[in-house]
C-alpha positions as CSV (number, residue, x, y, z in Angstrom):
1,M,7.7,29.4,-8.7
2,N,7.8,32.8,-10.3
3,G,5.8,33.6,-13.5
4,T,9.0,33.8,-15.6
5,V,9.6,30.0,-15.7
6,T,9.5,29.1,-19.4
7,L,7.2,26.5,-20.8
8,R,10.4,24.7,-22.0
9,A,11.7,24.6,-18.4
10,Q,8.4,23.2,-17.2
11,L,8.2,20.6,-19.9
12,S,11.8,19.6,-19.3
13,A,11.2,19.2,-15.6
14,G,8.1,17.1,-16.2
15,L,9.8,14.9,-18.8
16,I,13.0,14.3,-16.7
17,A,11.0,13.7,-13.4
18,G,8.7,11.3,-15.2
19,V,11.4,9.3,-16.8
20,V,13.4,9.1,-13.5
21,G,10.3,8.2,-11.5
22,G,9.4,5.6,-14.1
23,I,12.8,4.0,-13.9
24,L,12.8,3.9,-10.1
25,V,9.3,2.3,-10.0
26,A,10.4,-0.3,-12.6
27,L,13.5,-1.1,-10.7
28,F,11.5,-1.4,-7.5
29,F,9.2,-3.9,-9.1
30,L,12.1,-5.8,-10.7
31,V,13.7,-6.3,-7.3
32,A,10.3,-7.1,-5.6
33,I,9.5,-9.7,-8.3
34,S,13.0,-11.2,-8.1
35,L,12.5,-11.6,-4.4
36,G,9.4,-13.6,-5.0
37,G,6.9,-11.0,-4.0
38,G,3.5,-10.3,-5.4
39,R,1.3,-12.1,-8.0
40,F,3.7,-11.8,-10.9
41,G,6.2,-14.7,-11.4
42,S,8.5,-12.6,-13.5
43,M,8.9,-9.1,-14.9
44,L,7.6,-10.5,-18.3
45,D,4.3,-11.5,-16.5
46,L,4.0,-7.9,-15.2
47,M,4.7,-6.4,-18.6
48,Q,2.2,-8.6,-20.3
49,W,-0.4,-7.6,-17.7
50,V,0.3,-3.9,-18.2
51,A,0.1,-4.4,-22.0
52,G,-3.2,-6.2,-21.5
53,T,-4.7,-2.9,-20.4
54,V,-4.5,-1.7,-24.0
55,L,-4.2,-4.9,-26.0
56,G,-6.7,-7.1,-24.1
57,S,-6.3,-10.8,-23.6
58,G,-4.1,-11.1,-26.6
59,A,-1.2,-9.5,-24.7
60,A,0.0,-12.8,-23.4
61,T,0.8,-14.1,-26.8
62,N,1.9,-10.8,-28.5
63,P,5.7,-10.7,-28.7
64,A,5.5,-6.9,-28.8
65,A,3.6,-6.7,-25.5
66,P,6.6,-6.1,-23.2
67,W,7.7,-3.2,-25.4
68,I,4.2,-1.8,-25.5
69,A,4.0,-2.1,-21.7
70,L,7.3,-0.3,-21.3
71,G,6.2,2.5,-23.6
72,L,2.9,2.8,-21.8
73,H,4.6,2.8,-18.4
74,F,6.9,5.7,-19.3
75,A,4.1,7.6,-21.1
76,V,2.0,7.4,-18.0
77,S,4.9,8.3,-15.7
78,I,5.7,11.3,-17.8
79,L,2.1,12.5,-18.1
80,W,1.7,12.2,-14.3
81,A,4.9,14.3,-13.8
82,L,3.7,16.9,-16.2
83,G,0.5,17.0,-14.2
84,Y,2.5,17.7,-11.1
85,V,4.3,20.5,-12.9
86,Y,0.9,21.9,-13.9
87,L,-0.3,21.7,-10.3
88,V,2.8,23.5,-9.1
89,R,2.0,26.4,-11.5
90,S,-1.1,27.1,-9.5
91,Q,0.2,26.0,-6.1
92,P,3.9,27.2,-6.0
93,Q,4.2,26.5,-2.3
94,L,4.5,22.8,-3.3
95,L,8.1,23.6,-4.4
96,S,9.1,24.6,-0.9
97,H,8.3,21.2,0.6
98,P,9.1,18.7,-2.1
99,W,9.4,15.7,0.2
100,I,5.9,16.2,1.6
101,S,4.2,17.4,-1.6
102,G,5.9,14.6,-3.6
103,A,4.7,11.9,-1.1
104,G,1.2,13.3,-1.2
105,F,1.4,13.4,-5.0
106,G,2.6,9.7,-5.1
107,L,-0.4,8.7,-2.9
108,V,-2.8,10.6,-5.3
109,V,-1.2,8.8,-8.3
110,Y,-1.6,5.4,-6.5
111,V,-5.3,6.0,-5.8
112,F,-6.1,7.2,-9.3
113,M,-4.2,4.3,-10.9
114,Q,-6.3,2.0,-8.8
115,I,-9.4,3.7,-10.0
116,A,-8.1,3.3,-13.6
117,L,-7.8,-0.4,-13.0
118,I,-11.3,-0.6,-11.6
119,V,-12.7,1.2,-14.7
120,D,-10.6,-1.2,-16.9
121,A,-12.1,-4.1,-15.0
122,D,-8.6,-5.3,-14.2
123,W,-8.4,-4.3,-10.5
124,H,-7.4,-7.0,-8.0
125,R,-7.6,-6.6,-4.3
126,P,-4.1,-6.6,-2.8
127,S,-3.3,-10.1,-1.6
128,G,-2.3,-8.9,1.8
129,P,-0.7,-6.1,3.7
130,A,2.7,-6.7,2.0
131,A,1.2,-6.2,-1.5
132,L,-0.7,-3.1,-0.4
133,G,2.5,-1.8,1.2
134,A,4.5,-2.5,-2.0
135,G,2.0,-0.6,-4.1
136,L,2.0,2.4,-1.8
137,L,5.8,2.3,-1.4
138,S,6.4,2.2,-5.1
139,H,4.1,5.1,-5.8
140,I,5.0,7.3,-2.8
141,V,8.7,6.7,-2.3
142,F,9.9,5.6,-5.7
143,Y,7.7,7.8,-7.8
144,G,6.1,10.7,-6.0
145,I,9.0,11.9,-3.9
146,P,11.5,11.8,-6.7
147,V,9.1,13.7,-8.9
148,G,8.6,16.3,-6.2
149,L,12.3,16.7,-5.6
150,L,13.3,16.9,-9.3
151,V,10.5,19.3,-10.3
152,S,11.3,21.5,-7.3
153,R,15.0,21.5,-8.2
154,F,14.5,22.2,-11.9
155,L,11.8,24.9,-11.5
156,R,13.5,26.7,-8.6
157,R,16.7,27.1,-10.8
158,A,14.7,28.1,-13.9
């Protein structure tokens, strides 16, 4: 990435990549839950759990919880993507291998999100290899790689 890429182009790349990555991860979990995988019986259960990270135990009875969770999910997705854009500013070689750098970034996001759950005292050990695989797959394939590809595409054109 050359030094002439505008701040607007960088913010746009992060915003679009974050939204797309957030949508793909949500769709992945929607399909996984509908197939009966994981500890959540429905997408609503998952959304109430996500909302619980900011609302506490009252999330289960709060009718706004799913909307709060959705907003939180996309805010975090966008912030992580903007973080990737920031990283690319100092490590422009990441743009030349977006599949690899995106996968590595997705793994970093997964690890740090697990740390955030530990700090929030809401971490649960994966129930088995399938649950661990689903968590890694969602963050690497459905979030990190799309973010890497989209940021690379937008910032190389800018």
